[in-house]
C-alpha positions as CSV (number, residue, x, y, z in Angstrom):
1,M,-54.1,-61.1,-74.4
2,P,-56.3,-58.0,-73.9
3,P,-56.8,-55.7,-76.9
4,Q,-54.4,-52.9,-77.4
5,L,-55.3,-49.5,-76.2
6,R,-55.8,-46.7,-78.7
7,P,-53.4,-43.8,-78.3
8,P,-54.8,-41.8,-75.4
9,N,-56.0,-38.3,-76.1
10,S,-53.9,-37.2,-73.2
11,F,-51.3,-38.7,-71.0
12,H,-48.8,-37.2,-68.6
13,I,-45.6,-38.2,-66.9
14,R,-45.1,-37.4,-63.3
15,A,-43.0,-38.4,-60.3
16,A,-44.2,-41.6,-58.6
17,Y,-45.8,-41.6,-55.2
18,E,-46.0,-44.3,-52.6
19,A,-49.7,-44.7,-53.4
20,D,-48.7,-45.7,-56.9
21,A,-46.9,-48.9,-55.7
22,G,-49.8,-51.3,-56.6
23,A,-50.2,-49.9,-60.1
24,I,-46.5,-49.9,-60.7
25,A,-46.2,-53.5,-59.5
26,T,-49.0,-54.6,-61.7
27,A,-47.5,-53.0,-64.8
28,H,-44.1,-54.5,-63.9
29,M,-45.2,-58.0,-63.4
30,R,-47.6,-58.1,-66.4
31,S,-44.8,-56.7,-68.6
32,W,-42.4,-59.3,-67.4
33,Q,-44.9,-62.1,-68.0
34,T,-45.4,-60.9,-71.6
35,A,-41.9,-59.5,-72.6
36,Y,-39.9,-62.4,-71.1
37,R,-42.2,-65.3,-72.2
38,G,-39.9,-67.6,-74.2
39,I,-36.8,-66.1,-72.6
40,L,-37.3,-66.9,-69.0
41,P,-39.0,-70.1,-67.7
42,D,-42.8,-70.1,-67.8
43,E,-43.1,-71.5,-64.3
44,F,-41.0,-68.5,-63.0
45,L,-43.1,-66.0,-64.9
46,D,-46.4,-67.6,-63.9
47,A,-45.3,-67.5,-60.2
48,L,-44.5,-63.7,-60.1
49,S,-46.4,-62.0,-57.3
50,I,-47.9,-58.6,-57.7
51,P,-48.4,-58.2,-53.9
52,E,-44.7,-59.1,-53.2
53,R,-43.6,-56.6,-55.9
54,E,-45.9,-54.0,-54.5
55,H,-44.3,-54.3,-51.1
56,R,-40.9,-53.8,-52.7
57,V,-42.0,-50.9,-54.8
58,R,-43.6,-49.2,-51.7
59,D,-40.4,-49.6,-49.8
60,L,-38.4,-48.2,-52.7
61,L,-40.7,-45.2,-53.0
62,A,-40.7,-44.5,-49.3
63,S,-36.9,-44.6,-48.9
64,R,-35.5,-43.5,-52.2
65,H,-32.7,-40.8,-52.3
66,A,-33.2,-37.6,-54.2
67,E,-31.0,-38.7,-57.1
68,R,-33.2,-41.8,-57.8
69,R,-36.0,-40.9,-60.1
70,V,-39.1,-43.0,-60.5
71,W,-41.6,-41.8,-63.1
72,V,-45.1,-43.0,-64.1
73,I,-47.0,-42.4,-67.3
74,E,-50.7,-42.3,-66.9
75,S,-53.8,-41.6,-68.9
76,Q,-57.2,-40.8,-67.5
77,D,-55.8,-41.5,-64.0
78,E,-54.6,-45.0,-64.9
79,I,-50.9,-45.8,-64.6
80,L,-49.8,-47.5,-67.8
81,G,-46.0,-47.8,-67.0
82,F,-43.1,-46.6,-65.1
83,S,-39.3,-45.9,-65.3
84,D,-36.7,-46.0,-62.5
85,A,-33.3,-44.4,-63.0
86,G,-30.4,-42.7,-61.2
87,P,-26.7,-43.0,-60.6
88,S,-25.0,-46.1,-62.0
89,R,-25.1,-49.1,-59.6
90,E,-21.9,-50.5,-60.9
91,D,-19.0,-50.5,-58.4
92,D,-16.4,-49.2,-60.8
93,A,-18.6,-46.5,-62.6
94,P,-17.4,-42.9,-62.4
95,S,-19.5,-40.3,-60.7
96,G,-20.8,-39.0,-64.0
97,A,-22.4,-42.3,-64.9
98,G,-26.2,-42.7,-64.7
99,E,-28.4,-45.8,-65.3
100,V,-31.9,-46.5,-66.4
101,Y,-32.7,-49.3,-64.0
102,A,-36.1,-50.2,-65.4
103,I,-38.7,-49.1,-67.9
104,Y,-41.9,-51.1,-68.3
105,L,-45.3,-50.6,-69.7
106,D,-48.5,-52.6,-69.1
107,P,-48.8,-54.9,-72.2
108,T,-52.0,-53.2,-73.2
109,A,-50.1,-49.9,-73.6
110,V,-47.2,-51.2,-75.8
111,G,-46.9,-50.1,-79.4
112,I,-48.7,-46.7,-79.2
113,G,-45.7,-44.4,-78.4
114,L,-46.0,-44.2,-74.6
115,G,-42.8,-46.1,-74.0
116,R,-40.9,-43.8,-76.3
117,E,-42.3,-40.7,-74.5
118,L,-41.5,-42.1,-71.0
119,F,-38.0,-43.2,-72.1
120,A,-37.3,-39.8,-73.6
121,H,-38.5,-38.1,-70.5
122,T,-36.3,-40.3,-68.3
123,V,-33.2,-39.8,-70.4
124,E,-33.7,-36.1,-70.6
125,D,-34.2,-35.9,-66.8
126,L,-30.9,-37.7,-66.3
127,R,-29.1,-35.5,-68.9
128,K,-30.3,-32.4,-67.0
129,A,-28.9,-34.0,-63.8
130,S,-25.5,-33.7,-65.4
131,Y,-24.7,-37.3,-66.1
132,R,-22.1,-37.7,-68.8
133,Y,-23.4,-41.0,-70.0
134,L,-26.1,-43.6,-69.2
135,T,-26.2,-47.3,-69.2
136,L,-29.0,-49.9,-69.0
137,W,-29.2,-53.7,-69.1
138,V,-31.3,-55.7,-71.4
139,L,-31.7,-59.5,-71.9
140,E,-30.0,-60.6,-75.0
141,G,-33.1,-62.5,-76.2
142,N,-35.4,-59.5,-75.8
143,T,-35.1,-58.3,-79.4
144,R,-38.1,-56.0,-79.2
145,A,-36.5,-54.0,-76.3
146,R,-33.1,-54.0,-78.0
147,R,-34.7,-52.5,-81.2
148,F,-36.5,-49.9,-79.0
149,Y,-33.2,-48.8,-77.4
150,E,-31.3,-48.8,-80.6
151,K,-33.9,-46.6,-82.3
152,A,-33.4,-44.2,-79.4
153,G,-29.7,-44.0,-80.1
154,W,-28.4,-46.5,-77.6
155,R,-25.7,-49.1,-78.5
156,P,-24.4,-52.2,-76.8
157,D,-21.0,-51.4,-75.3
158,G,-19.6,-54.9,-75.4
159,T,-20.2,-55.8,-71.7
160,S,-22.5,-58.7,-70.8
161,S,-23.5,-60.5,-67.7
162,L,-24.8,-64.0,-67.3
163,W,-28.0,-64.4,-65.2
164,E,-26.9,-67.8,-63.9
165,R,-30.3,-68.6,-62.3
166,F,-31.8,-68.7,-65.8
167,N,-28.6,-69.2,-67.9
168,V,-29.5,-66.1,-70.0
169,N,-27.2,-63.2,-71.0
170,A,-27.9,-59.5,-70.3
171,L,-26.2,-56.9,-72.5
172,R,-25.2,-53.5,-71.3
173,Y,-26.3,-50.6,-73.6
174,R,-24.8,-47.1,-73.4
175,L,-25.8,-43.6,-74.4
176,D,-23.1,-40.8,-74.3
177,F,-24.3,-37.2,-74.0
178,E,-22.6,-34.6,-76.1
179,P,-20.8,-32.0,-74.1
180,E,-22.7,-28.7,-73.8
181,P,-21.1,-25.9,-75.9
């Protein structure tokens, strides 16, 4: 594994552009290959395709609706991670429900506070968009991510879903916003 980055002197979070698709896909696939090792089969993780993911990300960025937000965090013009969020994708969710669909960092950027900054930015953006609560899904075996979410105030809400392809459970986490006074 490459050495960890030192905390960057400066970083910023901005909306993602179509031109970011390659960097987002690279961070996404490298993150999956690291975070899910031992949870998902090695042969699946080793076969992940950055070009295939890049094509899907480019399509998403080109056609996304205004309520879908994709953010990148970068330092010195290098994208280190991304988040993707918007309205809940669950069929029975009320209109005030939002969802964090994804948040991933390149493995070299993990552990220096960038994920916390990107996640806080994403959550605050959704709060400002008037969602009453947010959900996200996390693999049950991903204890590092679960601790990350719990430190940010999220809690499992008792709902789970089996990923039959891999026979692993995903847990739904939830964060309720306090009503504005």
